[in-house]
C-alpha positions, 0 to 999 in steps of 0.5 A: 502481532508476532514477529512473523506477522510483522515481517509479513506485513512489511514484505506486503508493504514493500511489494505494494510500494514497488507495484505502486511505483511501477503503476504510477511512475513506471519505476520504483521509488527506492527501497525505503520509500516503497516500504513507507508508501506500501505500509501507509497505503496498506493501512489506508486501503484497509480502512477504505475497503472495510468502509465499503464492506470488503474484507480481504483474506489471503496474501494476494488480496492483502497485496491488492488492498495495499496497492489500491491504498498506496495509489490512493495515498499518492493521489491524495498527496498529489492533490495536496501538493497542487494546492 
């Protein structure tokens, strides 16, 4: 993974975290939290989508996968916190 790929990965995570904050809370979570939620969500989304046979290609698809994974991450955290 080159430096450009790593920076792009972080930017996708940041955008995904921000979008997730807008969808779930109506506002963002803050810069660092957006980045963490987006990056972890990107991994989770990638695993889930690959499991069902969907492989993303392109920037928009990567952001969608990361947002879906981030929403799923927040849902799972919410389920754990309730217990």
